[in-house]
C-alpha positions as CSV (number, residue, x, y, z in Angstrom):
1,M,-2.7,30.4,-6.4
2,L,-1.0,32.1,-3.5
3,L,2.0,29.7,-3.3
4,K,2.6,29.4,-7.1
5,D,6.4,29.5,-7.8
6,K,7.3,28.6,-4.3
7,K,9.4,25.4,-3.9
8,I,9.5,22.8,-1.2
9,G,12.2,20.1,-0.9
10,I,11.5,16.8,0.7
11,L,14.3,14.4,1.4
12,I,13.7,10.8,0.3
13,E,15.5,7.4,0.7
14,S,14.4,3.8,1.1
15,D,12.2,2.8,4.1
16,F,10.1,6.0,3.7
17,Y,6.6,6.0,5.2
18,E,4.4,5.7,2.1
19,P,1.2,7.5,3.4
20,E,3.2,10.5,4.4
21,I,5.2,10.8,1.2
22,W,2.1,10.4,-1.0
23,Y,0.3,13.0,1.1
24,Y,3.0,15.6,0.7
25,K,3.3,14.9,-3.1
26,F,-0.4,15.8,-3.6
27,R,-1.2,18.2,-0.7
28,F,1.7,20.6,-1.3
29,A,0.9,20.7,-5.1
30,E,-2.7,21.6,-4.3
31,E,-1.4,24.8,-2.8
32,G,0.6,25.5,-6.0
33,L,4.0,24.6,-4.4
34,E,6.6,23.0,-6.6
35,V,7.4,19.7,-4.9
36,H,11.0,18.4,-5.2
37,F,12.1,15.1,-3.8
38,L,15.8,15.2,-3.1
39,S,18.3,12.5,-2.2
40,R,21.8,11.3,-2.5
41,L,22.0,9.8,-5.9
42,W,25.6,8.4,-5.7
43,G,26.4,9.7,-9.2
44,L,23.4,8.1,-10.8
45,K,20.7,9.9,-12.8
46,S,17.9,8.4,-10.6
47,I,17.3,5.8,-7.9
48,V,14.1,3.9,-7.2
49,F,13.6,3.7,-3.4
50,K,11.2,1.3,-1.7
51,G,8.7,2.3,1.0
52,H,8.8,0.8,4.5
53,E,5.2,-0.6,4.9
54,Y,4.2,-1.8,1.5
55,H,7.6,-1.6,-0.4
56,L,6.1,0.7,-2.9
57,P,8.6,2.1,-5.4
58,F,9.4,5.9,-5.6
59,E,11.8,7.2,-8.2
60,C,14.0,10.1,-7.3
61,N,15.9,12.0,-9.9
62,E,16.9,15.2,-8.0
63,T,19.8,15.5,-5.5
64,F,20.9,17.9,-2.8
65,E,24.5,17.0,-3.6
66,D,26.5,20.0,-4.9
67,M,23.4,22.2,-4.6
68,D,24.7,25.8,-4.6
69,D,23.6,28.4,-2.1
70,K,21.5,30.3,-4.6
71,T,19.5,27.2,-5.5
72,L,19.1,26.3,-1.8
73,R,17.7,29.7,-1.0
74,S,15.1,29.2,-3.8
75,Y,13.3,26.7,-1.5
76,S,10.7,27.9,0.9
77,A,10.9,24.7,3.0
78,I,13.1,21.6,3.4
79,I,11.4,18.6,5.0
80,V,13.1,15.6,6.7
81,P,10.3,12.9,6.7
82,A,9.5,10.0,9.0
83,G,10.5,6.4,8.6
84,Y,14.1,5.4,8.2
85,V,14.9,8.1,5.5
86,S,17.1,10.1,7.9
87,D,19.0,7.0,9.2
88,R,19.9,6.0,5.6
89,L,20.8,9.6,4.7
90,R,23.1,10.1,7.7
91,Y,25.5,7.4,6.3
92,T,29.0,8.7,5.7
93,E,32.0,6.9,4.2
94,D,34.4,9.0,6.4
95,I,33.5,8.9,10.1
96,H,35.3,12.2,10.5
97,R,33.0,14.0,8.2
98,L,29.2,14.6,8.2
99,S,27.1,12.9,5.6
100,P,26.2,14.9,2.6
101,A,22.6,15.1,3.8
102,A,23.6,16.4,7.3
103,E,25.9,19.0,5.6
104,F,22.9,20.0,3.4
105,L,20.7,20.3,6.4
106,K,23.2,22.4,8.2
107,R,23.3,24.8,5.2
108,A,19.5,24.9,5.3
109,F,19.4,25.7,9.0
110,A,21.8,28.6,8.3
111,Q,19.1,30.2,6.1
112,K,16.4,31.6,8.4
113,E,14.1,32.3,5.5
114,I,13.9,28.5,4.8
115,I,11.4,26.7,6.9
116,K,12.9,23.4,8.2
117,G,10.4,20.6,8.8
118,I,11.4,17.5,10.8
119,I,8.9,14.8,11.6
120,C,9.1,11.6,13.7
121,H,12.4,9.8,13.2
122,G,13.7,12.6,10.9
123,M,15.5,14.0,13.9
124,W,18.1,11.2,13.4
125,L,19.6,13.3,10.7
126,I,20.3,16.1,13.2
127,A,22.1,13.8,15.7
128,P,25.6,14.5,14.2
129,C,25.0,18.2,14.5
130,P,23.0,18.8,17.7
131,E,23.9,22.5,17.8
132,L,21.1,23.0,15.2
133,I,18.4,22.3,17.7
134,R,20.1,23.0,21.1
135,G,17.8,25.2,23.1
136,R,15.0,24.9,20.6
137,R,11.4,23.7,21.2
138,V,10.7,20.4,19.4
139,V,8.6,17.3,19.5
140,V,9.7,13.9,18.2
141,H,8.6,10.3,18.1
142,N,8.5,8.9,21.7
143,N,11.4,6.6,20.9
144,L,13.7,9.6,20.3
145,L,12.9,11.5,23.5
146,G,16.3,10.6,25.0
147,D,18.1,11.6,21.8
148,I,16.7,15.1,21.7
149,K,17.3,15.7,25.4
150,N,20.9,14.6,24.8
151,M,21.1,17.1,21.9
152,G,20.0,19.9,24.2
153,A,16.6,20.5,22.7
154,I,13.5,21.4,24.7
155,Y,10.8,18.7,24.4
156,V,7.2,19.9,24.0
157,D,4.5,17.3,24.4
158,E,2.3,18.4,21.4
159,D,1.7,16.8,18.0
160,V,3.3,19.7,16.1
161,V,5.6,22.3,17.5
162,V,6.7,25.5,15.7
163,D,9.9,27.3,16.9
164,E,10.4,30.2,14.5
165,D,11.7,28.6,11.2
166,L,11.6,25.0,12.6
167,V,8.5,22.8,12.5
168,T,8.6,19.4,14.2
169,A,5.9,16.7,14.5
170,R,5.6,13.6,16.6
171,T,4.9,10.8,14.0
172,G,4.3,10.3,10.3
173,G,0.6,9.9,11.2
174,H,0.6,13.6,12.0
175,C,1.8,14.6,8.5
176,H,-1.5,16.3,7.7
177,I,-1.3,18.8,10.6
178,F,2.5,19.1,10.0
179,A,1.9,20.0,6.4
180,K,-0.8,22.4,7.3
181,R,1.5,24.3,9.6
182,I,4.2,24.5,7.0
183,I,1.7,25.7,4.4
184,E,0.5,28.4,6.9
185,L,4.1,29.5,7.6
186,I,5.0,29.8,3.9
187,S,1.7,31.6,3.2
188,S,2.4,34.1,6.0
189,R,5.7,35.0,4.3
190,V,4.1,35.7,0.9
191,K,3.4,39.4,0.2
192,P,0.0,39.9,-1.3
């Protein structure tokens, strides 16, 4: 398999869009990618999150908290999914500091070799650090159009938009073409 030994990290929290998350779990693995679901575990060994539509459980036992730079660089892509995952992950106890998830995403954006994928309402996690997408071509859910314009991004009316190492998609219902573009980008970076 071409992508064997490549890793992809997908952020997860409650109110995730179940069809999207299940699609990623199996589709990326089909390509040989190691799929890691990452969240803020609040010092626990694992947390069971509930989906938005059907309240299906999803257990997460991996965290981005305290991930060192070497481990972060071992990922080929980091994805912020649809649903309310990003809204829950942008919570911070100290309003003068970014949430751990926003800090993690800033670190991922600093690594050009890591593909960043943001779909639908996932852009909410970028709101506290708009400099990450300022001047970049993106698409978001129609409800977030004003948000990204206020962040200084360039809206493109397409279902999936690629701007170098950033892949964005309109809705969770577009996860299949979003995942396809991410797989293509990772594949293009693999030396035969």
